[in-house]
Every structure is written in structure tokens, then in C-alpha cells.
C-alpha positions in Angstrom: -2.0 -1.0 -18.3 -4.4 0.5 -15.8 -2.6 0.3 -12.5 -5.8 1.0 -10.6 -7.0 -2.5 -11.7 -3.9 -4.4 -10.6 -5.7 -6.1 -7.8 -5.7 -9.9 -8.0 -8.9 -11.8 -8.4 -8.7 -13.5 -5.0 -8.1 -10.3 -3.2 -10.5 -9.3 -0.3 -11.0 -5.8 1.0 -13.4 -4.8 3.6 -13.8 -1.3 5.2 -14.4 -1.1 8.9 -15.6 2.2 10.3 -13.9 3.4 13.5 -14.6 7.2 13.7 -16.5 7.9 10.4 -14.3 9.2 7.6 -11.8 10.5 10.3 -10.4 7.1 11.0 -11.3 3.7 9.4 -9.6 0.3 8.7 -9.4 -1.6 5.5 -9.0 -5.3 6.2 -7.2 -7.0 3.2 -6.3 -10.6 2.1 -4.1 -11.0 -1.0 -1.2 -12.6 -2.5 2.0 -10.6 -2.9 3.1 -9.6 -6.4 6.3 -9.1 -8.5 7.4 -5.4 -8.2 6.1 -4.6 -11.8 2.6 -5.5 -10.5 2.8 -3.7 -7.2 3.5 0.0 -8.0 4.4 2.8 -5.5 1.4 4.8 -4.4 0.6 7.8 -2.1 -2.4 9.5 -0.5 -3.1 13.2 0.2 -5.8 13.0 2.7 -4.8 10.1 5.0 -1.9 8.6 7.0 -1.5 4.9 6.7 -0.9 2.5 9.6 -0.2 -0.8 7.9 -0.3 -3.8 10.2 0.6 -7.3 9.0 -1.7 -10.0 10.6 -0.2 -12.9 8.8 2.3 -13.6 5.9 5.1 -11.3 4.8 5.8 -8.7 2.2 8.4 -6.4 0.9 7.3 -2.8 1.6 8.9 -0.2 -0.6 9.2 3.5 0.4 10.4 6.8 -1.1 9.9 10.6 -0.7 6.8 11.4 -2.8 8.7 14.4 -4.3 11.2 12.0 -5.9 8.6 10.0 -7.6 6.9 10.6 -11.1 3.2 10.1 -11.2 1.9 7.3 -13.6 -1.6 8.8 -13.3 -3.5 11.8 -12.2 -4.4 11.9 -8.7 -7.8 10.2 -8.0 -9.5 12.4 -5.4 -12.3 10.0 -4.9 -10.0 7.2 -4.0 -7.3 9.5 -2.4 -4.8 7.6 -4.5 -2.0 8.2 -7.0 0.3 5.5 -8.4 3.8 6.2 -9.5 6.5 4.9 -11.9 9.3 2.9 -10.3 11.5 5.5 -8.5 15.3 5.6 -9.4 16.1 5.2 -5.6 13.9 3.8 -3.0 14.3 1.7 0.2 12.3 -1.2 1.4 11.6 -3.4 4.5 10.2 -6.8 5.1 7.0 -6.6 7.1 6.1 -9.9 8.8 3.2 -11.0 11.0 3.0 -8.5 14.0 5.0 -5.7 12.2 3.5 -2.4 11.2 4.6 0.7 9.0 3.3 4.2 9.3 3.2 6.1 6.1 2.6 9.9 6.1 1.2 11.6 2.9 4.6 13.0 1.9 6.0 9.5 1.3 5.2 7.0 -1.4 4.9 3.4 -0.5 4.8 0.0 -2.5 3.0 -2.6 -0.5 2.1 -6.1 -1.6 5.5 -6.8 -3.0 7.0 -10.3 -2.9 10.0 -11.1 -0.9 12.8 -13.2 -2.1 10.8 -16.3 -1.0 8.2 -15.6 -3.6 4.4 -15.1 -3.6 2.9 -15.2 -0.1 -0.6 -14.9 1.3 -1.0 -11.9 3.4 -3.6 -10.7 5.7 -3.3 -7.1 6.6 -5.1 -4.1 8.4 -4.6 -0.7 7.0 -5.8 2.0 9.3 -6.5 5.3 7.6 -6.2 8.5 9.8 -7.3 11.7 8.2 -4.7 14.4 8.1 
């Protein structure tokens, strides 16, 4: 399975410039997924500031050095996906919540809570390291 293609058909992604490639926002709308379809990921070039506008999701996190890559790093997309780590934490992000993710941490957004699939609107601000 190509994890890079795990985005659902109803997903919406729109990039909004703030300061060129230094700072920009990805406006997203999607339905949360089971863990198996929402893998851990990380980025080399950017911090993520993930702000939930509406809905809720379970947001996984783990130190990147404890994660095993499931693919080669994609420099064009600044992205690598990981196998599910043996140990990780998670938080529930609801409307109005945000998470800041540095490059040294892997994270697993888009995961369903115990309540099941949920429509989420989120703004992910990318800040260059």
C-alpha cells in the first residue's frame, strides 16, 4: 500500500501563503480514519502548528528516533511516513485546540476518536526551521 495516497476522496487541501516558503498554511477538511489508515509522519524542514477549527481527532505523537520509516524521505513533500511505533502517546484535539510539532517528533493526525469517524476542519501552519 502506498501510504502517500491514503488521503480520502472527499478531502480538501488548500495552501495559503503567509510569508512565501518561510511560513504558509494548509487549510484542510477531511474525515478521520482508523489508525491503520492514518500513519505517523514527520517533516525535516518545517514545524507544524495544527489548529482544529471544527470536529475532533486523536493526535498521536512519538519521538522520531523511536520510529521506523515505512518509506524513503520525500524531500519534495518534506514528508516521511512511519510504521506504527511500539510506544507512542496521543491527545484528543477538539475545535479550538492546537498542537505544535517540531521536526524531531513524529505525529499521527487524522485519527478517529472512540466516537468514530468525524468531519474535521483544520489549519496547519508550516514554519520553516
